[in-house]
N, C-alpha and C positions, 0 to 999 in steps of 0.2 A: 516574317521572321519566325523561326521555330525556337521555342524555349524548352530546354530539357532540364529536369530536376533530378538530382541525386542527393543522397543523405547529407553530404557536406560540400556540395559544389553547385554553384549557379553559373551558367555560361550562356552565350548566345550563339545560335547556329551549331551545326553538328561538329564543326572543326574548331570552335573557339576553345582555347585552353582554359583550364580552371582559373577563375579570376579572383574570387574573394580571399582564398587561402593565401595567395601571394600578397594581396593588399593588406591583410591582417598582419602578416609578418612584418611588412614595412611600417605599418602604423604603430607597431609595438617596439620599433627601434628607438634608440635614445633620442632621435630627432622627431619621432612621431608623437601621437597622442597617448595619454594614459587614461585609464578608466577603472572604476571599481569592478568592472566585469573582467578584470585580469584573472579572476579565479577560474575562468574558463580555459585559459591557455597556460602552457608551461613558460612562465616568464619570471624574471626576478625584479620586476618593477616594484619600487618601494612606495612611490607616491600614488595614493589612491584618492580619487575624487569622483564626483557624480558625472553622469553622462552629458557633459556639455563641452563646448569649445573644441569640437573635433576639427582637425585640420589635415590637409593632404601632406604627406611626408615630402620633404624637400627634394629627395632623390628619386621620386617616382618616375619611371621611364615614360617615354612618349607612347609606347605600345600600351602601357597600363592606362595612360590618359585616354587613349582612343577606346580601349575596351570598356572603361568605366563610363565614358560618354555614350557609347552604344547601349549600355545597359540602362543608364538613367534616362535615355531618350524614350524608352517605353513609357506608356501612360501609367499614371499612379495606380489606377484600379488593377492593371495587369501585375504590377509589382506586389500589390497587397495580396492578390490571389495566390501568387507563387509563394510568398513568405508564409502564408497560412497553412500551406501544405508541408512545410518543413517542421522538424522537431523544434521545440522551444529553444533548446540549447544552441542549435545552429542559427536560429534567428538572433539570439543574443550575440553570437560571434559576429554576425553581420552588422551589428551596431558599431563595431570597431572599424568597419571599412571606410565610412565617411559620414558626414553629418546628415546627408540626405537619407541614407538608410536608417540611421539612428532615429530621425524624426518619423520616418515611415513606420518603423516597427513600434515606436512608442504610441503612435496614433492608431494603427490598424491591427496590430498583432496582440499587444499586451492586454487589450480590453477583452479578448476572447480566451485568454488562458484560464483553463478550469482546473488543471492539476499541476502540481509542482513536485517532482521527484528528485531529491538530491542525494540519493543513495550512491551515485557514481562519484561523489565528491568525498573527500576525507579531510578531517582536521579543520584548519582555518578556511579551506575552500568551501566546505559545507556551511560554515558559519557565515562567511561573506555572501554566499548565494542566498541564504534565508534573510539576511539583513537587507540585501538589495530588494528582495521580493516585498518585504514589509514596508519599504519606503516608496514603493510604486503603487499606482492605482490599478491594481489587478481586480477589477470589479467583478469578474466572472470566476475568480478562484474559489473552488469548493473543497479541494483535497490537497493535503500536504503529506508527503512520505519522506521520512528521514531516518537516519540511524547514527548511533554513536553519541558520546557525551558532548561533542562540539556543537550539536544543534540546540542544546538546551538554552544557552545564554541568549541567542537572538529571539527565541520564542518568548522567554520571560521578559526581555526588553520590550518586545512588541506589545506586551500587555499594558504598558503605561504610555505608549505613544499613540496619538490620535490615528495616524495612518495604519499602524499595526492593529489597533483595536477594531478599526473598520473591517480589516481583512479577517481577523480572528472571528468576529461576530457572524460572518457569512459562511464560515466553513461548515461542511457537513461530515467531513471525514478527516481524521488524523491517524497516521500510523507512525509510531516512534519505536524503533527496534534497538534494543541493547543500550538504552540511555541509562546506564547503571548508576549515574549520580542523581537521577530524578528522585526526589523525596515527596512524601505525602503533602507537605505544605506547599511545595512548588507546583504540584499537580493541581491542587485546589485553586491556586492563583491563576493557573493557565485555563482550567476548565470554566472558571467564572467568566472568562472573556469569550468562551465558545459555547453559548447556550443552545445553539442549533445543531450540535453534533448528532449524527445518526449512527456513525461508525467510529469506534475508538479501539485501536489496537496498540497495546503497550507490552509486547512480548519481551522477556528477558530484562525487564526493569526491576531488578531484584531487590531494591530497597523499599519498594512499595508494600504497604501492609493493609490491614483491615480498614484503617482510616481512609486510605485512597479509595477503596471500594465503596465506603459509606459516602464519600464525597461525590463519586460518580452517580450514585443513586439519588443524591439530593439535588444535583445540578443539571442532570441531563435527562429530562423526562421523555425526550424523543428518541433515545438511544435504541437502536435495533440490533446492533452487533457489537460485541466487546471481546477482546482477547486479553486474558490475564496470565498468559503462559509464563511459567517459571517465577511467579510471585511466591517465593518460598515461605514468606511470613503470613500468607493469606489463610484464613480459617473459614469454616462454615458460616460463622456469624457475619463476616464481611460479605460473603456471596449472597446471603439472605437479604442483607440491607441493600445491596446493589439491585437484586431482582425485584424487591418490593418497591424501590424508587423508580424503576424503569419498566412501566407496564407494557411498553411496546417491544420489549426485548424478545428477539427471535433466535439469536445465535450467540452462544457463549463458548469460548475456548478456555478450558481450565486445565491444560496440561500441567501436571505438577505433583499432586492433585489433592482434592479435598472434597468435602460434602457440598453439593449444590442442589439439594432436594427442594429448596424453596422456589426454584424456577418452575413456571407453569405454562409458558408460551413458547417453548423452544421448538424451532423447526430443524435446527442443525446442531450437532454436538460432536466435539472431538476430544477423545480421552487417550492420551499416549503416555506410556511408561508409568502408569499408576500401579506399580507392581504389588502394592498392598491393598488395592481396592477390592473389596469382597462383593459378592452378589447382594448381601444384605445392605451394603452401602449404596449400590447402584440401582437396585429395584425401586426404591422410593422416587428417585429422579425420573426413571422411565415411566412409572405409574402416573406421575403428575404431569406428564407431557405427552398426551395421546396424539398430538398433532406432529410429532417428530417424523421428519421425512429423510433426514440425512445423518448418518452415524459413521464416525471413524473410531475404531478401537485398535490400539496397538500395545502389545506387551502387557496385557491385563492377565497375568499368569494365573490368578485365582478363579477366574470365571469358568464355568462349566456349561454343559448342555442345557441345564435348567434356566440359565440366563437367556439363552436363545428362545426357549419356550416362553419366558416372560415377555420378551420383545414381541413375539408373535401375538400374544394376548393383549398387550398394552399399546402397541404402536402399529395398528393395522395399515396406516398410511405410509409406512416406511418404504421409500422408493430407491434409496441408495445405501449400501452397506459396504464398508471397507474394513476388513479384519486382517491384522498382521500379528504373527507371533502369539496367538492365543492358543496354546498347545492342547488345551483340554476339550476343544470342540470336536465333535464327531460328524461325519457326513450326514447321518440320519437327521440330526438336529438342525443342521444347516438347510437341508432340503425341506424340512417341516416349516422352517421360518420362511422360506421362499413361498411355500404354498399358503401360508397364513397371512401374508402381507401383499402389498402392491409392488414388491421389489422389481425394479427395472435395471439395476446396475449392481453387480456384485464383484468385489475384489477379494481374493483369498491368497495370502502369501505367508509362508512360514508356519502354516497351521497343520497341514497334513503332509505325508510323504508323497512322492511323485505318483505312485500307483493309485493311492486313495484320492489324490487331487484329480487325476484323470477320470476316475469313476464318478467323483462328485460333479465334475463338469458335465458329463453325459447325463446324469440324473437330473440336474438342474435344467438342462436344455429340454428334456422331455416334459418337465413340469411347466416351464416358462420359456417357450421357444425364442421369444424376442428379448429375453433378458441379456444385457451386455455383461460379458464375463471376462475377467482378467485374473490371471494367476501366475 
């Protein structure tokens, strides 16, 4: 028998019609089973309970019975291998097909889940998905990505539940975007349960202040990457405390923007729309981070050619530079920067007019033939 796999279909043989989509629809009928995994499908089921007591719908056709029997007749290892190749979301939908697949996925698939991304869910769906995750033994889970204020409650609830605490303590990466209700004390509560984080991204969490940065510095000694984009209340003091408390910090994103001159181990830096940032403010940061390799600058209107000269002097290992809408840079200074660093990738957009950009590309190619150029 030949098994073919597609993103949301499991079938047997080339001519077998899609099976589980039809079965799921039947199982979610009034006479079928209900599950807290209802957040995966468009349904109006009000009763929510754990993944138990699955039963076959009363009106399942003989053809469906035969198809299901043919699928379940395959050996357990074969099913396990197939399911591990499917996205987690589709595997969870398979839990709704029958008790057999539910047990198979619980035993063979969930133990290998390393990342949970709920950005495709909104409102109560996202909340239910996270709640489900924290109640299951996802022993390999290391990364959670979510957005919106609805994800906040299940995260905070998990902090005082044994199963949730176990999962939070093993996480190495959390990305929470636009959780605009997240406050300093709540972040402190959450991070205390996540001591092993290496990556923390909290963009557009606008209510966070210096206190949150201080908390990060005091609780996450292994942190390598952090994003504080659009923390409008953050100041240089908060950034200094964060940097001093995180000796392994390599990458900080501070779009917004403020002083970050206390950081000394940065490999990557992104500065966007810091329209009042001067060369006097940026030079100390560059000078204190000679290992800088990756730099993105956008709409830094006050920077001039002397800043590029400073980059060439202070960051000889710079290998990638992206510059957008920095209108005061001239081709001569850009070429000199390429000559003075190890630059292998250069993006220039909205800096020069078309003719000068074309000339710049030609000059850079003569100086560094293998440099990747985008404009």
